[in-house]
C-alpha positions in Angstrom: 48.9 -73.5 -70.0 45.7 -72.8 -71.8 43.2 -70.4 -70.1 40.5 -73.1 -70.1 42.6 -75.5 -68.2 43.8 -72.8 -65.8 40.2 -72.0 -65.0 39.4 -75.7 -64.3 42.5 -76.1 -62.0 41.8 -72.8 -60.2 38.3 -74.1 -59.4 39.7 -77.4 -58.1 42.3 -75.7 -56.1 39.9 -73.3 -54.4 37.5 -76.2 -53.7 40.2 -78.2 -52.0 41.5 -75.3 -50.0 38.1 -74.9 -48.5 38.2 -78.6 -47.3 41.6 -78.9 -45.6 40.4 -81.9 -43.5 39.8 -84.0 -46.6 42.3 -86.0 -48.5 42.9 -85.4 -52.3 41.1 -88.7 -53.0 38.1 -87.6 -51.0 38.1 -84.3 -52.8 38.2 -86.0 -56.2 35.1 -88.1 -55.4 33.1 -85.0 -54.3 34.2 -83.0 -57.4 32.2 -85.4 -59.5 29.2 -83.3 -58.5 30.6 -80.5 -60.7 31.0 -82.5 -63.9 27.7 -83.5 -65.6 24.3 -84.7 -64.2 24.6 -87.9 -66.4 27.7 -88.9 -64.5 25.8 -89.3 -61.2 24.4 -92.7 -62.0 23.1 -95.6 -59.8 25.9 -97.8 -61.0 28.6 -95.4 -59.9 26.8 -95.2 -56.5 27.2 -98.9 -56.1 30.9 -98.7 -57.2 31.8 -95.7 -55.1 29.6 -96.2 -52.0 28.2 -92.8 -52.4 26.9 -90.6 -55.2 27.2 -86.8 -55.0 24.2 -85.0 -56.2 24.9 -82.9 -59.3 25.4 -79.3 -58.3 26.7 -77.4 -61.3 28.9 -78.1 -64.3 31.9 -76.0 -63.2 34.2 -78.7 -64.6 32.2 -79.3 -67.8 34.8 -78.0 -70.3 34.4 -79.8 -73.6 38.1 -79.8 -74.5 41.5 -79.1 -72.8 44.9 -80.5 -73.7 46.8 -82.8 -71.2 49.7 -85.0 -72.1 49.4 -83.6 -75.6 45.9 -85.1 -75.9 42.6 -83.4 -76.4 40.4 -84.5 -73.6 36.9 -83.9 -72.4 37.5 -82.4 -68.9 34.2 -83.4 -67.3 34.8 -87.0 -68.6 38.3 -86.9 -67.3 37.2 -85.8 -63.8 34.5 -88.5 -63.7 37.1 -91.1 -64.8 39.5 -89.8 -62.1 36.8 -90.3 -59.5 36.5 -93.9 -60.7 40.3 -94.3 -60.1 40.1 -93.2 -56.5 39.4 -96.4 -54.7 38.8 -96.3 -51.0 38.1 -92.6 -50.6 36.1 -93.3 -47.4 34.9 -96.3 -45.3 31.7 -96.6 -47.1 33.4 -96.7 -50.5 35.9 -99.2 -49.3 33.1 -101.5 -48.0 31.1 -101.0 -51.2 34.1 -101.8 -53.4 34.7 -105.0 -51.4 31.1 -106.0 -52.0 31.5 -105.3 -55.7 34.7 -107.4 -55.8 32.8 -110.3 -54.1 29.9 -109.9 -56.5 32.1 -110.1 -59.5 34.0 -113.1 -58.0 30.7 -115.0 -57.6 29.3 -114.0 -61.0 32.3 -114.2 -63.2 34.9 -116.2 -61.3 37.2 -113.2 -60.9 37.2 -110.3 -58.5 37.5 -106.8 -59.8 37.6 -103.5 -58.0 36.0 -100.3 -59.2 39.0 -99.2 -61.2 38.5 -102.2 -63.5 34.8 -101.7 -64.0 34.6 -98.1 -64.9 36.4 -95.4 -67.0 37.9 -97.0 -70.1 36.2 -100.4 -69.6 32.9 -98.7 -69.0 33.3 -96.7 -72.2 34.1 -99.8 -74.1 31.1 -101.7 -72.8 28.5 -98.9 -73.2 28.2 -99.4 -77.0 27.2 -103.0 -76.4 24.5 -101.9 -74.1 23.2 -99.4 -76.7 23.5 -102.0 -79.4 21.4 -104.6 -77.5 18.8 -102.1 -76.6 18.5 -101.0 -80.3 19.0 -104.2 -82.2 18.3 -107.0 -79.7 20.4 -110.0 -78.7 20.0 -112.2 -81.8 21.8 -110.3 -84.6 25.4 -109.3 -84.9 25.8 -106.3 -87.2 29.5 -105.4 -87.2 29.0 -102.1 -89.0 26.3 -100.9 -86.6 28.5 -101.8 -83.6 31.5 -100.1 -85.1 29.5 -96.9 -85.5 28.4 -97.1 -81.9 32.0 -97.8 -80.7 33.3 -94.7 -82.5 30.5 -92.7 -81.0 30.6 -93.8 -77.4 34.2 -95.0 -77.1 36.1 -92.4 -79.1 39.8 -91.6 -79.0 39.0 -88.5 -76.9 37.0 -90.6 -74.4 39.9 -93.1 -74.1 42.5 -90.3 -73.7 40.4 -88.8 -70.9 40.3 -92.2 -69.2 44.0 -92.9 -69.6 45.1 -89.4 -68.4 42.8 -90.0 -65.4 44.5 -93.3 -64.7 47.9 -91.5 -64.5 46.6 -88.8 -62.2 45.0 -91.4 -60.0 48.3 -93.3 -59.6 50.1 -90.0 -58.7 47.6 -89.3 -56.0 48.1 -92.8 -54.5 51.9 -92.6 -54.7 52.0 -89.0 -53.4 49.1 -88.5 -51.0 50.3 -85.0 -50.0 49.8 -83.8 -53.6 46.8 -81.6 -54.2 44.4 -82.6 -57.0 45.4 -79.6 -59.2 49.1 -80.3 -58.6 48.7 -83.9 -59.6 46.9 -82.9 -62.8 49.6 -80.3 -63.6 52.4 -82.8 -63.0 50.8 -85.5 -65.0 50.3 -83.1 -67.9 54.0 -83.4 -68.6 54.0 -87.2 -68.8 54.6 -88.9 -72.1 51.3 -90.4 -73.3 52.9 -93.5 -74.7 54.5 -94.2 -71.3 51.1 -93.7 -69.6 49.4 -96.2 -72.0 52.2 -98.7 -71.4 51.8 -98.5 -67.7 48.1 -98.9 -68.0 48.5 -102.0 -70.0 51.1 -103.5 -67.7 49.3 -102.6 -64.4 45.8 -103.5 -65.5 46.3 -106.4 -67.9 49.8 -107.7 -67.3 50.8 -106.8 -70.8 54.3 -107.4 -72.1 55.4 -104.5 -74.2 58.3 -104.5 -76.6 60.8 -101.5 -76.6 59.2 -99.9 -79.6 55.7 -100.1 -78.1 54.2 -103.3 -79.5 52.1 -105.6 -77.3 53.9 -108.9 -77.2 51.1 -111.0 -75.5 48.2 -109.4 -77.4 46.0 -112.6 -77.1 46.2 -112.6 -73.4 45.6 -108.9 -73.1 42.6 -109.1 -75.3 41.2 -111.9 -73.2 41.6 -109.9 -70.0 40.0 -106.9 -71.5 37.1 -109.1 -72.7 36.7 -110.6 -69.2 36.3 -107.1 -67.7 33.8 -106.0 -70.3 31.7 -109.0 -69.7 32.0 -108.6 -65.9 31.0 -104.9 -66.2 27.9 -105.8 -68.2 26.8 -108.6 -65.9 27.2 -106.5 -62.8 25.7 -103.4 -64.1 22.6 -105.0 -65.7 21.9 -108.1 -63.7 22.9 -107.0 -60.2 21.5 -103.5 -60.4 18.2 -104.7 -61.9 18.0 -107.5 -59.4 18.1 -110.3 -62.0 21.5 -111.8 -61.1 20.0 -115.2 -60.2 17.9 -115.3 -63.4 21.0 -114.4 -65.4 18.8 -112.7 -67.9 21.4 -110.3 -69.2 24.2 -112.9 -69.2 22.2 -114.9 -71.7 21.9 -111.9 -74.0 25.6 -111.1 -74.4 26.9 -112.5 -77.6 30.7 -113.3 -77.5 31.0 -111.6 -80.9 29.9 -108.3 -79.4 32.5 -108.4 -76.6 35.2 -109.5 -79.0 34.4 -106.6 -81.3 34.5 -104.1 -78.4 37.8 -105.6 -77.1 39.4 -105.3 -80.5 38.3 -101.7 -80.7 39.9 -100.9 -77.4 43.2 -102.8 -77.9 43.6 -101.3 -81.3 43.4 -97.8 -79.7 45.9 -98.8 -77.0 48.4 -100.3 -79.5 48.2 -97.3 -81.9 48.6 -94.8 -79.0 51.7 -96.5 -77.8 53.4 -96.7 -81.2 52.3 -93.2 -82.4 53.5 -91.4 -79.2 56.6 -93.6 -78.7 59.8 -91.7 -78.1 62.7 -93.0 -80.2 65.2 -92.7 -77.3 63.1 -95.0 -75.0 
């Protein structure tokens, strides 16, 4: 194990040992305070029910290797905290309110795991694009550049590895956070992407790693991106009833972002596919 990853896991283990009364899920949420100041946002406070004040970037290591992927560790830990639904009563109630809001605004209820991490990374370039270019024009090259900048392969790898660790913590509540990360590091990345697609988007995946129902998966990804944008911009800014942001989201922008994400997922499954699967 690389020294940089060992250092991160040692900090996490020491932190958790000092809090024996807290579950691993609760510990993950509070560890967000040690990633980056920019990850302590108002939106995440609404999603999580609480927002730890940034303390120090102890977990802000630019690059470590997990599952054979180069990931941004601070990004990974923030994404992992997104995956830990229901860490306390307040977060459970907050997430229920978020589900209801999305149901009212979009016709579908989503919990925090479907609003953040990879979906958030996919939606962010659209926000940047609208702020920079406005709602009228669709400039594919400009959006592609923003997608590559704000939703990179490393960003997605950080999100998908966090998804796997989050599932481990729910399936094995007795696991410590550092143990879950260490165990997940041995997983096959293609299998992790496959599970993500199946669990989150009801994907049907062929034995060699190709998405069979790609049209349906793309539609479900688009729905979540749109819901993320509506909730984040209209609800937080108090304009939900005016639907100001809803009117500014061009379908072409969401389609473009969805294609970017699904292309990554498809390539990740095929590239990391094991022949004996």
